[in-house]
Structure formats: structure tokens, C-alpha cells
N, C-alpha and C positions, 0 to 999 in steps of 0.2 A: 807697413803696407806700401809706402812710397817706393821701395825697391821693387816690389812686385808690379806696381803700376808702370814704372819706367821700363821694366823688362817686357811688359805687354805692349809697349809702344805708346802709352798715354803720356801727354805733356804734363809734367808735374813741376811745381815750384815748391821747394821746401824739403823737409818739414821746417816750418817757421815758428818763431816764438810768438807769444800773445801780442806783443807790441810791434811786431814786424809789419812792414808795408806790404799789403797783398796786391798792390799794383792793379793791373787790369784783369786779374783772374776772375773768370765768370762763375767758377764753382769754388766754394771754400768748405773744406772738410775739417770739422772740429774733432780733435782727439784730446779732450779735456775731461776732468771728473764730471759726473752727472750734475752735481750741484752748481757747476760753472757754465753749463751749456747756454742757458738763457742770457746770462750777463755778457758772455762773449759774443753771442749772436746779435745782441742789440748794437754792438759796435761795428757791425758789418753793413755796408751800404745795402739798401733794400732791393736794389736791382740784381743782386747776386743770388745764386742758388746756394743754400747752406745745407750741409749734411753733418750728421754726427754718427759716431760708431758705438753708441751705447746699446747694450742689450736690454736694459731695464726701462729706459726712457722712451716715451712716445715722441711724436713730432711736435707736441705742444710747446716745448721750450724754444723751438726755432721760430715761432710766430713773431712778426707777421710775414716772414720770408716764405717763399716757395722753397721746399726742402725735401730731403730724403734721409733715410738712415740705412746703414749697412752694418751688420754685426756678424762677422765670420766666426764660426765655432772652431776657433783655432787660437793657440797662444801666439800673439802677434807682437813682434818687435820691429824696429826700423830695418832690420836685415832680413826679415821673413820674405822670401822671394817666390814661394810656391803655394798657391791657393787652389789649384786645380782639384775639383771634386769635393771641396769643402762646403758644407752646408752654411747658408748665410741668411739670417733674418733681414728682410728688407721691408721698407714702407716708403711712400711718397705722397705728397699732398697736392700735386699738380702735374699737368702733362709734361712740362719741361723737365721737372725734377725726376719724374718717372722714367723719361727717356734717358736721361743721364745715368740714373741708377742702373737701368738695364744694360747700357753700354759698359759700365764698370764691371758688373757681375759677369757679363759675357766675356769681356777682355781677360778677366782673371779665371775664367772657366769654373766659377763657383756654382753651386746648386741652391737657388734661392727659394725661400718660403716666407709666408706671412704669419705673424703672430698678432692676435687681437690685443689692443692696448691693455685691457684688463688682465691679460694673461702674461704680459711681458715680465713682471717680477717673478712669476713662477718659472717661466722659460729661463730667465737669467739665473735663478736659483739652481736649476738643473745644470746649467753651464758651469756654475761655480763648483758644484759637486764634482763634475767631471774633470775640471782643470785644477782645482785647488785642494779639495778634500781628498782626492786620490793621493796627492803628495803628502798630506797629513798622515794618511794610513801607511804608506810605504816608509815614511820617515819613522813612524813608530816601529815598524818591522826592522828598520836599520838600526835603531837604538837598541832594541832587544838583542839582535844577533851580535852586535858589537860587545854588549855586556856578557855575552856567552863566549867571547873570545874569537869570533869569526868576523872577517871583513865583510862589510855590507855589499861589496861588489858581487859576492856570490849569490845575492838575492835577485840580481838583475834578470837573468834568464827566467826565473820563476815569475817575476812581475810581468815580464813581457808575454810569457805564455798565458798567464791568467787573463790579461786584457785582450789578447788575441782570441782566446777561447770564448770569452764573454761576447766579443764582437760577432763571433760565428753562432753561438748557441744561447746567449742570454743567461738567465738564471740557472739553466740546466748545466752550465759549465762549473757550477759550484762543486768543490771537492773538500776533503778534510774531515776531521773528527766530528764536527757538528753535523755535516751532511750525512755521515755514516751513523750518527746516533751514538757515538762513543763518548758518553759523558764522563767516564772515568779519566780519559785522556784530557778532555777539556778541563776538568777539575785540577789535574796536575799542572797543566799549563797556567791556569789562573794562580795557583799557589806559587809558581815560579815567578810570575810577574809581580805578585804581591811582595815577594821576598826581595827581588832584585831591582824592580822598577816600580815601587809603590805609587809614584806620582802618575804613572800611566794606567793605573787600574781603572779609573772611571771611564776612560776612553776604551780600554779593553772590554769592560763589561757592556758598554753601549754597543760596540761592534759585534760582540758575541750574541747579544740579544737580537740585534737586527739580522745577523746571519742566520740565527735559528728560525726567525720568521720566514726568511727567504727559502730556507731548506724545507720547511713544512708546507709552504705554498707550492713548491716544486713537486713534492711527492704526494700532495693532497691530504696530508694528515693534519689534525689540529695541533696547535702549539701547546707544549706542556708548561711553558713559562719557567722552565728550570733555569737556575742561575748557573752561569759558567764560571 
């Protein structure tokens, strides 16, 4: 995020390590594991505004500082330089912190929204599914296609098309044998997975079951509960 902040013309020092001298910085942004936010915040002078980038944590770990939180819905590294249009969960516990948070969001052209404290773990679970579990699913596809003797790179256009179609149409973008009700083909697929990648069968079954529920919701028919 520091690269994007500098690109937007914001004065930035760092990123700094935990033992570094923060000097006269009036705002300190913590990018540490959730379990360490409170401990690190306690070491920061009380006159500074302190922020964190956690999606799941409330502002409580920053007490007694005035502070805010920003959690962009984007995979962020030190080199990420473009946040324009990205959704961002924000919160603040005082006027100074709120004003600083607003400046940051506007400078990076993000789209801010608020999540209630009790819903932040659920919100963060959704973010984990979108950023992490999608990788888990396509990694499974990559392993299966490579065992079939085909390079995984050939899946890339298919994965991109699927995510772009979902962005436009949601669950109605679902295609494939489960969506068509072709259980004979699904059964043959499962037999192949069981034979060539048995360690992946539990994940395959879970995904097929979840996909079947989505397909039935999309077409308005009750789920048969059939096993794929």
C-alpha cells in the first residue's frame, strides 16, 4: 500500500519494522497479524493516530488511541500501486481519525463502506473465500489437468472467463454437467478423480455438492442430494 500512497502524493515513511523509530509521524498504520495489533499499538505514543488494515478486527485493539481501519478488498503487497475502484471497509473512532481515513480513501480512489463490528468476521470470511479459496479450487483443477497430461496454462482462459461471467451474472453464469443435470458425466468425472487423484476426492465431492445446490437455486428446482 505504501507504493500506492506515494503515487497518490501522500507523505509516507516506511514500511518500517516493529522496532523502528517512527519519529514525528502523526499517523501510524499497522500491518501486523491481528493477534499483535493491541501489543504494537500500546508501544505507540498516545498523541498519534493509529490505524490497522485488518478485515476481521474492530477498532478495540487500538484503544486508547484515536484510530481508524482500512481493509481494501484486494490482494495487497508492497508493490501494489493501483487501488482505484476497489471496495474498502473503513471505520474510525474519532473526528481526526475519520478525516485522515477519508483523505486516504479519496487519495487512492477507493470505494468505502462500513461493516458492523459483529459482522466483521463474516465479512472477512467472504474475503478469504474470494482471495484464497478460489486459488484452492483452481489449484485442484491444475493438478487434475496435469495428471491428464495437459499443461495447466491451458486452464487460464477458462478460469478468467468464469470469474468475469460471475462478475456480470452471478450464479446464473454457472455452466457444466451439474448445471445441465448430466449426472452420468458427473459420475464419470468422479470415478476418474477417485482413480487418478484419490487424495482430492473429498474436496471434489464437497465442491460438487455445493455446485449442485447453486444450480438448483438458480433454476428453482429442489435439490436431489445426489452424490457426484
